[in-house]
N, C-alpha and C positions, 0 to 999 in steps of 0.2 A: 383186466384190470386196465386201467389207462397208466402210462409209462407217464413219469415225473418231469417236465421241462427244464433243460439242461440250463444249469446252472451257469449261464454264462456270463461274461462283462455287457453285453446289454439289455440281458435278461434283469439285469441288477438295479442296472439306469434306472434311475428313477424321471418320469418323465414329464417334459417342463411344460407349463400349461400353455395353452396360443400366447401370443400376444398380437397386439397392434405393431405395426414398425415405431410406433415415437414410445414407446411403451418400452416394446427390447432395447431401444436403442436409450434411453432413460435409464435402463437396469445394469445393461454395459458399462455405461459409465461410469452409477456408484459403485458398481464392481470394480473397475479401474483405478479408480482416484488412491484409492489407500495402497494401491501393488505400484503406482507411479511415484506414490509419497517412500516407498520401500526398496525400491528397485528400480525408477529412475527408468530413461531410457532402454535399458536392460530387461526390461518387462514384457514378457513374450506372450503371444494371442494365448498360448496353453494355459499359461497362469491367471490370463482373465478366466479362457471360460470356464474354467475349473471354478473359479470364484464366482461367476455367474450361474455354473448349474447347469451349462448346456454346452454342444457342440462344437467346437472350432469353428467350422461350417459357417456357424450360425450368425457369428461374426459379421461376415461378409455378405449376408444376406441384407444386411441394413448397413456396412462403413466398407465402402470401396476399400479400404483399405487400414492398415495399422498404423501407419502417421494422423489418418482421419480419426481414428475412435482416440489417438492420444491428446488428438487439440481438442478436440470438441470436450475430452473430460476437462484437461485445464481452465477452460471457459467455466465451465459449469463450477470452476472452483472461487472467479474469480465475477458471479453473477452477481447481481445487488441484491436481489430479493432478502435472501438469510441476515446480509446486513443489516437492511432496511430493518426485518420483524427485531432483532435482535436493538434498535437502537431503539423504535418503538417502546420497548418493555422498558427501558429505564424510566425512572422513576420521578416524573417530572417534579415531586416538591422537592428535588434534592436544588442546593443552589448550582449556582455554572457551574462551578468548581468540580463540585462530587459529578455533575451531569456530564462533566467532558473527562474527567478522569476513566468513568466507564464507560464510553469513545473509544478514549485511547487505548484499553485495556484491550477492549476487543478490537479494536483494529490489527494491534500489535500481533494479537494471542491468533488470528487469521493470513498476518503475513508470515510469521514464523510457519506459521505450517504450512503455508502454500507458495513461500517468496519463492524458495527453491525452481518451484515448476515451470515458473516462465521462460528460465533457460528451455524447456524442452519445444518451447511454440521454435523457437530459431533450430533446431536440431533438426523437427519436424516438416518444417518448411517446404513445398512443391515447386517447382518452376511453373505452373498450370494455379496455384494458388491465386485467390482474386485479388491484386493489389489491396494492402488496407482494411482489404474487411477484415480479418480479425483486432487491427490497431484501431478501426471505429468502436467496436463492441466493448475493446477495453474503453477505450473514452467514456462509451454512453452509461460503460459500471462505474464510474469513476464521477461523471457529474452527476447520478442516482445517489450514489454515497454522499456527494457533498450536499445536497437540496436535502438528505436526513438529516447533516450535522447541522446544518441552518439552521434546520425548524425546531432544533434544539435549543442553538443558541437564541435564537428571535427573539424571546420573552426577557433576555439580559441588553441586545444591540445596545439600547439607548448607554449601555456603563462601557460602553470597547471604543477606542479609536478608528478602529475601520467599521466597514458592515459585515453581517452578521454572516454572507457567504467568504468572503474575505477569511476571517475567522474559523470558518469551516475548513479553508481549501486549505491555510495555514498548518492545523489542527493536523491535518490527513498528510501531508507532506513531511513533516517534522515526524510524526508517530510514524509512517514506511521509512525514510531516510536514517535513522535509531537502529531501528531494527534490522533494517537490509547492513546496516554498517556492522551491526554486532554478528552478524550471520557470517561474516565474510572474517570474522578473529577470534581464532579460537581460543576459547572458554575468556571473551568478553562482552558481559550481557546488558542488553539493550538498558535504553533505561529504562524507568517504573513507569509507570502510568501518572503517576502525581509527581515526577521532576519535568516530564512531556506539560503539563499542560501547568505548572508552575512557570516554566521557561517561558510560556506563550502568553498566558493573562498576567503575570508580572512586569511584562513588556507590553500590555494592549488597553488593561486597564488604566482610569483616569480615577487616582486617590480621590475621596472627599476633601482630606486633614491638608492636601498640600494641590491646589487644581490648576493647573497648567504648569506647572516643576517641568515640564520634558521639553516642556516648549521655552523654556525661563533656561532651560542647561544649556541647551543649544542655544538658543539666543547669544547668550555671556559667552558661549566659545567661540560662537563665526564674530564676534566683536571684537574678542580679543588676538583672533588670528588679524583681522582686519588693520587692526591698531600696531601690531608687528610689522605688518606689511610695510604701514604706511611708515614707520622708526625708519628702513632700513635703505633708503636713497640719503639720508639728510646724513647717519653715518659715517654712508660711504665715500662724499662732499665733503665732510669734515676731516676724515683722512689722508684726502687727498689734497687737504690746503694747508697742511705741517708738511714744516721744514726740513732738511734731511740737514742734521748738523755737518759743519765739515770733519772730515776726512772716516767719517762714519759710512759705514758700507752700503750699500743704498737694495 
């Protein structure tokens, strides 16, 4: 009768299927992201290995160190592909306000989930990092996000005071700024997407019922300012020409 194999931890461990290095990197990154949101920089490689279902040493077979894995995980959160897919799924039959409200909701939700991870990039930076590499990747990601929003704005570009790309950039800046500001204030919610879009569009749209109103207001304000400036010298001259009464203190 054959003896049963010992019930050891090694015997109970489920064998992880072999993966190509890039597949293994992707799996480790996917396991790391939720841990970073929960633990931040304090996450351990042991926790990451357990979440990925691998031995801790497996991590260092595809990443040189923990900071490299963390930076790769953070960058994955700001990859443009998921955003592009979400924007392309927005119903194009909606009016411009509805489409941009959906975009603002996507941006706000993504930044609320991942905004705090940006600081991890700085805390894991190394002296031998390639200067500007991470920054360049973030810029490229942002450019693709702006392009995706601009494509959604383009059908209504003729109604705006600025090009579609400028409107897209303004929407992205405004949404990220209000979301990040709220993240730094205890209990202060970010602006709802509807208010963000209202703030943007109601300042950019040319109204059919009062074309040129914005220009008229600015021209009138400028004329009033110039008129006031022109009156000031004559007032000073009149005051200087007034004679002082005898005995009146000067």
